[in-house]
C-alpha positions as CSV (number, residue, x, y, z in Angstrom):
1,M,1.8,-25.4,-38.5
2,S,5.2,-25.9,-36.8
3,R,8.1,-27.7,-38.5
4,Y,7.4,-31.6,-38.9
5,R,9.4,-33.7,-36.5
6,G,7.4,-37.0,-36.8
7,P,8.3,-40.3,-38.7
8,K,10.0,-39.4,-41.9
9,L,9.6,-42.6,-43.7
10,R,5.8,-42.2,-43.5
11,I,6.1,-38.9,-45.3
12,I,8.4,-40.6,-48.0
13,R,5.6,-43.3,-48.5
14,R,3.0,-40.8,-48.9
15,L,4.8,-38.2,-51.1
16,G,7.6,-40.1,-52.8
17,D,11.4,-39.3,-52.7
18,L,12.5,-36.3,-50.8
19,P,16.1,-36.0,-50.8
20,G,16.3,-33.2,-48.4
21,L,14.4,-34.7,-45.9
22,T,16.1,-38.1,-45.1
23,T,18.5,-40.6,-46.5
24,K,16.5,-43.6,-45.3
25,T,14.5,-45.7,-47.8
26,T,11.7,-48.0,-47.4
27,E,10.6,-51.2,-49.1
28,R,7.1,-50.4,-48.5
29,L,6.0,-48.7,-51.9
30,Y,2.4,-48.0,-50.7
31,P,1.0,-45.2,-48.6
32,P,0.8,-45.5,-44.8
33,G,-2.4,-46.4,-43.2
34,Q,-4.5,-49.4,-41.9
35,H,-5.4,-50.6,-45.5
36,G,-1.9,-51.9,-46.3
37,P,-0.6,-52.5,-49.8
38,S,-4.1,-53.4,-51.2
39,K,-5.0,-49.7,-51.4
40,A,-2.0,-49.0,-53.6
41,N,-3.4,-51.2,-56.4
42,K,-6.5,-48.9,-56.6
43,K,-6.6,-46.0,-58.9
44,S,-6.1,-42.6,-57.0
45,S,-9.1,-40.6,-56.6
46,S,-7.4,-37.4,-55.6
47,S,-9.3,-34.2,-56.7
48,E,-7.5,-31.4,-58.2
49,Y,-7.2,-29.7,-54.9
50,G,-5.6,-32.9,-53.5
51,I,-3.0,-33.2,-56.2
52,R,-2.0,-29.6,-55.5
53,L,-2.0,-30.1,-52.0
54,Q,0.4,-33.0,-52.2
55,E,2.7,-30.9,-54.4
56,K,2.7,-28.2,-51.9
57,Q,3.5,-30.7,-49.0
58,K,6.4,-32.0,-50.9
59,L,7.9,-28.8,-51.1
60,K,7.2,-27.9,-47.4
61,Y,8.6,-31.2,-46.1
62,N,11.8,-31.3,-48.4
63,Y,12.8,-27.8,-47.5
64,G,11.7,-28.1,-43.9
65,V,9.8,-25.0,-43.7
66,S,6.6,-24.2,-42.0
67,E,3.3,-23.3,-43.7
68,K,3.7,-19.6,-42.8
69,Q,7.3,-19.5,-44.2
70,L,6.2,-21.3,-47.4
71,F,3.5,-18.7,-47.9
72,N,5.7,-15.8,-47.3
73,Y,8.1,-17.4,-49.9
74,V,5.2,-17.5,-52.4
75,K,4.2,-13.9,-51.7
76,E,8.0,-12.8,-52.4
77,A,8.0,-14.9,-55.7
78,R,4.9,-13.1,-56.9
79,R,6.6,-9.7,-56.4
80,L,9.7,-10.5,-58.4
81,P,9.7,-10.5,-62.2
82,G,9.6,-13.7,-64.0
83,A,7.9,-17.1,-63.6
84,T,6.4,-17.3,-60.0
85,G,7.0,-21.2,-59.7
86,T,10.5,-21.0,-60.8
87,L,11.4,-18.2,-58.6
88,L,9.9,-19.9,-55.5
89,L,12.1,-22.9,-56.1
90,Q,15.1,-20.5,-56.4
91,L,14.2,-18.6,-53.2
92,L,14.1,-22.0,-51.4
93,E,17.2,-23.4,-52.9
94,M,19.1,-20.3,-52.0
95,R,18.6,-20.7,-48.2
96,L,21.7,-21.3,-46.3
97,E,20.8,-24.5,-45.0
98,N,20.1,-26.0,-48.4
99,I,23.2,-24.5,-50.0
100,V,25.2,-26.4,-47.1
101,F,23.2,-29.6,-47.8
102,R,23.7,-29.4,-51.7
103,L,27.5,-28.9,-51.2
104,G,27.5,-32.2,-49.3
105,F,28.5,-30.6,-46.1
106,S,25.4,-32.5,-44.5
107,K,23.6,-35.5,-45.7
108,T,20.2,-34.0,-45.1
109,I,18.6,-30.4,-44.8
110,P,17.6,-31.0,-41.1
111,G,21.3,-31.9,-40.6
112,A,22.5,-28.8,-42.5
113,R,20.2,-26.7,-40.4
114,Q,21.8,-28.1,-37.3
115,L,25.3,-27.1,-38.5
116,V,24.3,-23.7,-39.3
117,N,22.2,-23.3,-35.8
118,H,25.3,-24.5,-33.9
119,G,27.6,-21.8,-35.6
120,H,29.7,-24.4,-37.7
121,I,29.1,-22.5,-41.1
122,T,30.6,-19.1,-42.5
123,V,29.4,-16.8,-45.3
124,N,32.0,-14.7,-46.7
125,G,34.2,-15.5,-43.8
126,K,31.7,-14.5,-41.1
127,R,29.8,-16.9,-39.0
128,V,26.1,-17.2,-39.8
129,N,23.8,-19.1,-37.6
130,I,20.5,-18.5,-39.4
131,P,19.5,-21.5,-41.5
132,S,17.0,-19.4,-43.5
133,F,19.7,-16.8,-44.6
134,Q,19.3,-16.0,-48.2
135,C,22.5,-16.6,-50.0
136,K,23.5,-14.6,-53.3
137,S,25.6,-15.4,-56.2
138,N,29.3,-15.2,-55.6
139,D,28.9,-15.8,-51.7
140,V,31.6,-18.2,-50.3
141,I,30.4,-20.8,-47.9
142,G,32.9,-22.2,-45.4
143,V,33.4,-24.0,-42.3
144,M,34.5,-22.6,-38.9
145,N,38.2,-23.2,-38.3
146,K,37.5,-25.7,-35.4
147,S,38.3,-29.4,-35.2
148,Q,34.8,-30.3,-34.3
149,S,33.3,-28.3,-37.2
150,K,35.6,-29.7,-39.9
151,T,35.2,-33.4,-38.5
152,L,31.3,-33.1,-38.8
153,V,31.6,-31.8,-42.5
154,K,34.4,-34.2,-43.5
155,D,32.4,-37.2,-42.3
156,S,29.5,-36.1,-44.4
157,L,31.6,-35.6,-47.4
158,E,32.9,-39.1,-47.2
159,V,29.5,-40.5,-47.9
160,A,28.2,-37.6,-50.0
161,N,28.0,-38.1,-53.8
162,Y,30.8,-35.7,-54.7
163,G,30.0,-35.7,-58.4
164,M,26.4,-34.6,-57.7
165,I,27.4,-31.0,-56.9
166,P,25.0,-28.7,-59.0
167,A,26.3,-26.6,-61.8
168,H,25.5,-23.4,-59.9
169,L,28.0,-24.5,-57.1
170,E,31.7,-25.3,-56.9
171,L,33.4,-27.0,-54.0
172,D,37.0,-27.2,-52.9
173,K,36.9,-30.5,-51.0
174,D,40.5,-30.1,-49.3
175,K,39.6,-26.6,-48.1
176,L,36.1,-27.4,-47.2
177,V,34.9,-24.3,-49.1
178,G,32.1,-23.9,-51.6
179,K,31.2,-20.9,-53.7
180,I,27.7,-19.9,-55.2
181,N,28.4,-19.2,-58.9
182,S,24.9,-18.2,-59.8
183,V,21.3,-18.7,-58.9
184,V,20.1,-22.3,-59.4
185,A,18.7,-23.4,-62.7
186,R,15.3,-25.0,-62.8
187,E,16.8,-28.3,-64.1
188,D,19.4,-28.4,-61.2
189,V,16.4,-28.5,-58.6
190,N,16.9,-32.0,-57.1
191,L,13.2,-32.6,-56.4
192,D,10.4,-34.2,-58.6
193,I,7.8,-31.7,-58.3
194,N,5.4,-29.5,-60.4
195,E,5.7,-25.9,-59.1
196,L,2.9,-24.7,-61.3
197,F,0.5,-26.7,-59.0
198,I,1.8,-25.1,-55.9
199,V,1.3,-21.5,-57.3
200,E,-2.2,-22.6,-58.3
201,F,-2.8,-23.8,-54.8
202,Y,-2.0,-20.5,-53.1
203,S,-3.6,-18.4,-56.1
204,R,-6.7,-17.8,-54.0
205,K,-4.8,-16.7,-50.9
């Protein structure tokens, strides 16, 4: 399945808040569908498989990865020493597009992906246009020295919640430069998700 490009509010209504997907909000607090709000008052009959599938969908839509990409990240997390679920979240969090988003250079991950694709972002002084680029501790994330690049990032920082920069990152707002101090801790992952369900979902693959 390719990257989702459909209505984002439908995904929010079905899966809950996904801060990386969109800044839009909805007053409809029930899932999309022809049955309307009456269905929201009924007890969920989701199976164990359905619950695990939903957690997997949250991860996929929030970080904007395809099914194949997500499965490859799961396989990579399995190979590394440590808790597979936590390692999976760390691999996704350390993607360049997500670092750009968490620094406040863009309001959403799709917006950050566009910044990277269009060559506005640098890593350690070199332009990188690969959104999935895996960042490491001590990497320095900057903005190309062009008026268009700086304007785009400054506009985002004006509306971004500057106080919400996670502990593993630091930002010089005046110089438009961020630094990765360490790998993200589980408690700093800004997503309400049970990663163990996702590991279990892929356990037979």
